N, C-alpha and C positions, 0 to 999 in steps of 0.2 A: 881413670878407666875413659875414651868417647864408645861411639854406638858402633866408631869399626873396626879399631880391635881386632874382637873375638873373629872379625869379617871375608877377612882378610889369609890367605896361606901362600906360597910359595907356590904349588902345584895347583893355586887361581888363577899366576898369573902369567901370563905370553907377549916376550914382545921384538917388535922387529918381524909377525905377523905378514904373510901374505896377500896378503886380503884385500882383490880392485875395487866390490862391492862393496855392500852393507847383504847384500843376499851371503856370500863369504867369513865378510864378519861377523854373521850369526852363524853361521854353519861354522864358527870354531870358535864359540861361546859354548856352544853345541855340547861341542864334543867336547872341552873344563869341564862344561857345569856333568858332561856322561861319566867321564871319569872321574868326577872329586863326588858326588852324589848317585850315583847308578840311575838316572834319568838317560828316557831316552835321547838322543838331542833332537830327532829329527819333532816331538815333542813342545823343545823345551823351544827351536824357534819358530816354531807356530806360537808359540803362547808372544815371542819379541814379535814378529811379523803382525799384531793383532794386538799387542799396543800399541805398536807405531802407527800402525792404521788410522790415529783415533787424532793423531798430531806428531809430530818429532819430534826426540827423547833428546836433540842434540842446542847445549845450548848457546851457541859462539864459545868464537875463539876457540876453532880447535877441537870442541867435545866434547861429549853424547852423554847421556845416562838410560840407556835401553836398557828395560824392567820392568817384569812382570808379573804376572799377580797364579801362583802356581796349584792344582787339584793335588794336592794326594805331600804335600814337602809341607816340613814338617818346621824346618824352623830355616830365614830366611839364609841364602846363597849370594855372595858375590865375584865377578870374577873382574880382572882386568890385561886389556888385551891394548898395545901401545902398536901402529900401523907399523909400517913398513914406508909407505906411501898412506900421506892422505887421501882418503876417498869421499865423493860425494853426499850429502848425507841430511838434507835440508834441515840447512843450520838456517837460525831465526838471521845471522851476518850471512851470510852465502858463504861461507868460510866453510872447504873441509874436515873433515875430519879425523886427527890421531889415534887421540889417546879417545881408549870404552874401559866406558864404570858400569859392568853389566848387576845390575841387582836382578835380586826373582825373590816372592816372595811365598805361601801362604799362597792357600785362597780368602782363607778370611783376612783383612787385611787390619792393621792393627796399630794403633799410633805408635809404637815400635820403629814401628815397621817405616811408619813415614818423617822420626827423627830419622833413617838413618840415611833417607833418601835425601833427605834436609843433607844434613851430613856432609852427601858425600857431593850435593850442590853448591857446601861452602865453600869444601878443601876443591872444585875446579874451577869455583873462583876466584879464588885466589891463586895472581897471578904471577906468585916465589915460588907455589906448591905445581902449579903451569909448566911452570919451568923446568922448574927438577925432577915432576912426572916422566917431561921427555926427552930429555938428554942424561938420564939414567940407565948404564948401559943390563944391568944388573938386575935381579928377578927377587936377593935377597934384600940389596937394594930399598931396590921398588914396593916392597912387602915389609920395609923396616920406617919406611915414609907414610906411605899409609897405614898402616895400627900404630903408628905415635901421633901423626896428625890433631892437630887442635888439644895439643898431653903442656904442652912451650904458649898457650896463647892465653 
């Protein structure tokens, strides 16, 4: 088992999302989290924007890990969104982003939360994992890839 196994479920994966800007992508994540955890979508967008204002969460190579601490959240939750078209995200390499993994953690972040963020960063730093995530067309396959990443390495 790894830090991502319990984090991803089918209802938190969106493929070919039509977002055309960071605001659109954050709104899509807010809607997913609202369904998944009963949180208010606008509050989620606020937490994500507050973190993004500190510096871009884009890693380069077309991927980003927008994340934030959420008051009242009991467990970390995540969402995977693959965009239909890449968007500008102030990435260090200047490349637009098309794969976003959103992570929300309780307000009082713990070592576990840092480990989850680190696991996601390692996953997205792996060229073959990025290629697989970018080319998959079924939410089930993406979910399986995310849940199983690192188990066989």
